[in-house]
C-alpha positions as CSV (number, residue, x, y, z in Angstrom):
1,M,-146.7,-46.1,99.1
2,S,-148.3,-46.3,95.7
3,I,-146.5,-47.7,92.7
4,G,-145.8,-44.2,91.5
5,D,-144.1,-43.3,94.7
6,R,-142.0,-46.5,94.5
7,I,-140.9,-45.7,91.0
8,F,-140.1,-42.1,92.0
9,W,-138.0,-43.1,95.0
10,S,-136.2,-45.8,92.9
11,M,-135.2,-43.2,90.3
12,I,-134.0,-40.7,93.0
13,C,-132.0,-43.5,94.7
14,F,-130.4,-44.4,91.3
15,F,-129.4,-40.7,90.8
16,V,-128.0,-40.2,94.3
17,I,-126.1,-43.5,94.3
18,S,-124.6,-42.8,90.9
19,L,-123.4,-39.3,92.0
20,L,-121.9,-40.7,95.2
21,W,-120.3,-43.5,93.3
22,L,-118.7,-41.1,90.9
23,K,-117.3,-39.0,93.8
24,F,-116.0,-41.7,96.1
25,V,-115.9,-45.2,94.5
26,E,-115.2,-44.7,90.8
27,P,-111.3,-44.9,91.2
28,F,-111.7,-48.4,92.6
29,V,-114.8,-49.9,91.0
30,P,-116.3,-49.0,87.5
31,L,-119.7,-47.2,87.2
32,W,-121.3,-50.5,86.4
33,G,-121.2,-51.3,90.1
34,S,-123.5,-48.4,90.9
35,L,-126.0,-49.7,88.4
36,F,-126.0,-53.1,90.1
37,V,-126.3,-51.5,93.6
38,S,-129.1,-49.2,92.4
39,G,-130.9,-52.1,90.8
40,V,-130.8,-54.0,94.2
41,V,-132.1,-50.9,96.0
42,A,-134.9,-50.5,93.4
43,V,-136.0,-54.1,93.9
44,V,-136.0,-53.7,97.7
45,I,-138.1,-50.5,97.4
46,A,-140.5,-52.1,94.9
47,T,-141.0,-55.3,97.0
48,H,-141.0,-53.8,100.5
49,K,-144.5,-53.8,102.0
50,L,-145.4,-51.2,104.6
51,K,-147.3,-52.3,107.7
52,K,-150.6,-50.5,108.2
53,K,-151.5,-49.6,111.7
């Protein structure tokens, strides 16, 4: 994946995690939690290296 793909997927994950958080988790944990989880996912996506065959 190129850096552009990694940025794109990080943004999509942020959007999806935020929507799911609002639907299911918001009554228990504030929206700041989704920002933290999305940040962790973005770091994992940005630093994950694919093995080439």
